N, C-alpha and C positions, 0 to 999 in steps of 0.2 A: 789580420784582417777579419772583421765580422760584418756579416750581412744578414739583417733580419727583415723579412718581408712580412707585412701585415695584409692578409687577404682573407678570401673566402672561397670555397671550392667553386661556387657558380659564378664569381665575378668574372665577366669577360675582360675587364681592364685588368685584373691581376693576372689573367692568363697571359696577357701581352708581356708582362714584366718576367713572369715565370719562364717563358719562352725564350726571352732575351737573355736571362741568366744562364740557361741551359746551353744555348748556343755559344756562349762565350766559356762555357765549361767551368762555371764559377760555383762554388760550394756556398749554400745559404740555408738559413732555417726560416720556416714560415710558422707564424702564429695566426690561428684563425680568430677572425671577428665574425661572429655569427649574425649575418643581416637579418635572419628569421626571427631571432630573438631581441633584436634592437641593440645589440651589444656596440654598435657604431654610434650610439647616443650616450653610452655610459661614461662615467668619469675617467676611466682608463685611456679609452681611445680618444675621448675629446682633448685630452692633453697632448696626444699625438697629431691628431688632425681635427681641429674645431670645425671643419666643414662637414665632418662625418660621412666621407665617402672614402672607397678604397681604389686603389692600394696605397700603402705607404711604405717606403723602404729606408731603414736605418743603415748607415755605413760609417762605422768608426766615429760614431757621434754625430754625423750629419744625418738630418731628417729630410726626406724627399718625397713629394706627393705629385699626383697627375702622372697617368701611365707613360705617355710619349715623352714629356721631360724625363722621367726615371730612365726610360729606355736610352734616350740621347745621352744622359749621364753615364750610364753603364758604357755606352759605345766610346764615349770620350775617354774614360777612365781606364778601359780594358779594350783597345782598339782592334784586337785580333780575335776573331775575323770581323772586318768592319760591316756595320749595318746601315751605312749611308755611303752612296756614290762619291767618287773622289771630285767629280765636276759639279759646279753650281748649278747647271741645268738639271742634272740627273737628281741632285738632292731636292731641288725644288719639285720635280715630277713625284718622286717618292713620298715626300711630305703631304703633296697635295692628295695623293692616293689615300694616305694613311688618315687624313682629315675627314674624308667622307664618312667612314664608319665612327670614327671616335668623336667627331665635332658634330655631325649633321644627323646621325642615326641614334647612336647608343644613349645621348642625353635624353631623347624622347621616349624611351621605353624602360628606363630603370624604375625600380620599385618606388621611389618617392613620387615619380609622376603618375604611375599607376594608381598609388594611394590616394593621390590628390584627384585624380579623375573620379574615383569612387566616392571620396568623402565629400568633395564640393559639388559634382554634378550629379552624383548617383548612378554613375555608368557602371552597369554590372559586368561580371566576368567576360561574357562573349563580347561585348563592347569594347572592353578593354584589349582582349585578345586581337579583335579586328583592327583596333588602333596600332597594336605593336607590329602585326603583320603588314599593315599598310607602309610603315615607315622602313621596315626591314625590305620590303619589295621596291620602294623607290630608291633606297640606297643601293640595292643590287643592280637596278637597271643603271644608276648613274656610274657605278664601279665598272659595270660591263662595257659601257661606253669609253670610259677613260682608259681602260686596259687595251682597247682596240686602237687607241691613239697612237702617235709616233713615240716610239721609245725602243731601247734595245731588245732583240728578240732573245729568247732564252726560257728556261723552265721556270722562272719565278716572275714577280711583278715587274722587275726591272733588271732584265738579263738573266745570267745564271747564277747569281749570287744572292742569297736571301738577304733582305733588307727590312727597314722598319715597316715599308708599305705591308710586306707580307704578314708580320705579325698582326697588324691592324685588320687586314682583309681576311685573315683565317677566324680571327674573333668573330668578325661579322658573320662568316659561314656557320660557326658553331652555334651562335645565337639564333640564325635563321632556321637551322635544322632543328633546334631544340624547341623553337616556337612553331615549327612547321610552316614557316613562310615559304614563298614560291621561287625556290631556286632554280626553276626552269627557265626563269627570266635571265639567268646569268651563267650559262654553261662555260664560258671561259673562267669566270671566277671561281666556280665550283671545282672545276678541274686543277686550277692552281691551288686551291685549299687542299685537296687531296693529296697532291704532290708534297706540300709542306706537312701535312699530317703523318705522311709516310716517314718522316725524319724524327729520330728519336727525340730531340729537343722539343719538338712540338707535341708529339704524342704524350710525353711525360708530363707536359704541361696542361694538357686537355682538362677541363673542368671535371669531367665524369672519371678521370683518373686520380682524383685528390681524395684523401681522407674525408669521409662524411658525406661524399657524394652518393646518390641513389643509384641502383643498378639500371634504372630505366630512364632513357634520355627524356622521355616526355614529363619527368619530375622536375625539370629546369624551371626556376622562376625568376630570373633576372640577371 
């Protein structure tokens, strides 16, 4: 079995997949696609993912893209420990929680969006940072409400077992912290992220723990 992850230290989507692989106890190699140097647009990575986004995962000749489908593939291929509840209602809740950061927030703050705001509308760095924080804050508020709604009590987003929701919610908190968004809006969410990040699988996957990451959290760019 060979697992090759194409990622970059500061990619929040890559973090989700790293953490899932770690939770499953899987050995994998990661190759860096330097977003700052535009390597995602080069011929080599174009052949891997013509959408030019991260991450991508290769498994014994199979190529997978998009972080949540990759995580679900990992969970179905290596089912222990499970990352989705056994019941349909629980799976729906976990997936809905995961979609808030991955579908509603993250796509609005990635580099290609920020670059477009600058190139097409002349929005300078302070305005782009305001944009980023706005969407992180709105996502944090929505997640905080959802976490307070009916679901099994426990240490994590859905009971006492880590799920796909936790992978997505922790990635949101990491991004919000690095961009200095207002996590005071979501104390339940922030506490949840801290519990997850105390786990080795999450800590080793953290963007700032990766090769090439800067020592200062404020150096994060997307």
